[in-house]
N, C-alpha and C positions, 0 to 999 in steps of 0.2 A: 505493500502500501503506501509505502513513504516512498518508496520509487518516484511509485504510479504521479505523485503531487506535486513529489521535487520534479518529474517531468516535463509535468503540469505549468511550473510555473516558469520553468526555463523558459518551453517556448511561447510564455503568451511575454517572453521581454523579449524575444526572440524579436515578434513581431511586432512588438512597439519599438525597435532598434537597427532595423535590416534594414532600413530604407534610408537611414544619414548619412552612409560615407557614397549615396549612389542618386544623392540628389539634380545635378547636372545630367547625369541621363537621363534618370525619369521628365525631367525635367524638355526636356529633348525628345521621345514616345513622344510624348503630352501633346509636340507642339504647344506647352507654356514657357512662362521662364524658373530660373529658381527658385524665389522669392514666392511663385504656387504655384510650384514641386516639392517647398516648407508648409502647407496648410494641407499634407498628411500627415505629416508628424501635426499641429496642431491640431485634426482632429480625432486622427488619433488618441494622445491624450487624454481630450479633456470627451472621447468618449469612453478612455477609459475611467475618467472618473466618479461618470455617469452610473455604468458598471455594477462600481463599486460601493455605491451608496443605494443601486439596484437590490444588490444578492439579497439578502435578510428575505425584500418579498418575495423573492423566484424563489427560493430555496422551502419558506413553508408551501407553498403557489406547488413546485413542480417535485421539494424536495432531496437529498445529495448530492445521489446513483442519479437519479434522469437530469439533475440540472446538471453534475459533470457531462454527461455524458451529449446533453446540449449546447453547453460549450466545445467542445470537442470539435463537434459536425458547425456549430456554427463560426468555427473561427476556420477548420477551416476549407470549412465554401467561400467566407471570408475574403481566402487567401487566392484564393485558386480565383475566385471574382477581382481583384487587384490584379492579377498575374494576365491578365485579359484584358482589363481595362483599356481600354482607345480613345476616354476622352478625361479630362481634368475629374467632372463632377463624375462621372462611374467609379474614380481616385477612391475622390475623396468618402462613398457613399462606403464603398468597400472597407475599407482604411477609417469609417465609423464605428459600421459591425464588429470588426477587427479589436474597440477600442472594447467595448462594451460586452464583447464573451472576455475579453483576455480581463476585463477592472475586474468582472464577476465570478470566476476562475481565480484571477489570484488573491481574490477575497474567503474566495471558496476552499481551494486548498486550504487560507492557514486558519479556516473555520475543524478544516478536520484533521488537519492536527494536532490544536490544539486539545479537540476533543481525544483524541488518539493518547497524547499523554498528558493529558490533563484530568483520563477520568480517574478514578480509583478502583485496581483490582481490588479482589476478595485477597490476594498474594500480598499483595503490599501492605493491605488497612493491620497484618497483624493477626488478626480473627483465627479462632480457632475451634 
């Protein structure tokens, strides 16, 4: 479980910083300026914060396991959409979806780790 949660956190973080070194190429591919290509990072970070704020509601609505699977599917599909994007608007939509799923995933992983570490087990309680 810890390996899966760690991979999830790594993937969410990688999705956020993956474009930082190639903004000029993104701008050229999308036929826009480097300043406009930088909006992809802004959209990702704003939606990341939104995902962190919405995670408790989603967790109550879907449950932790379904939410984890939903975030995996959403991050993978939005990453595929970002890869095939031919316009800045489509890229921004894809990066926003990546940000929401990565934000939910980040907080979700932290809550899973907290529950697994901080939940008292009968072996640790000293009860016989």
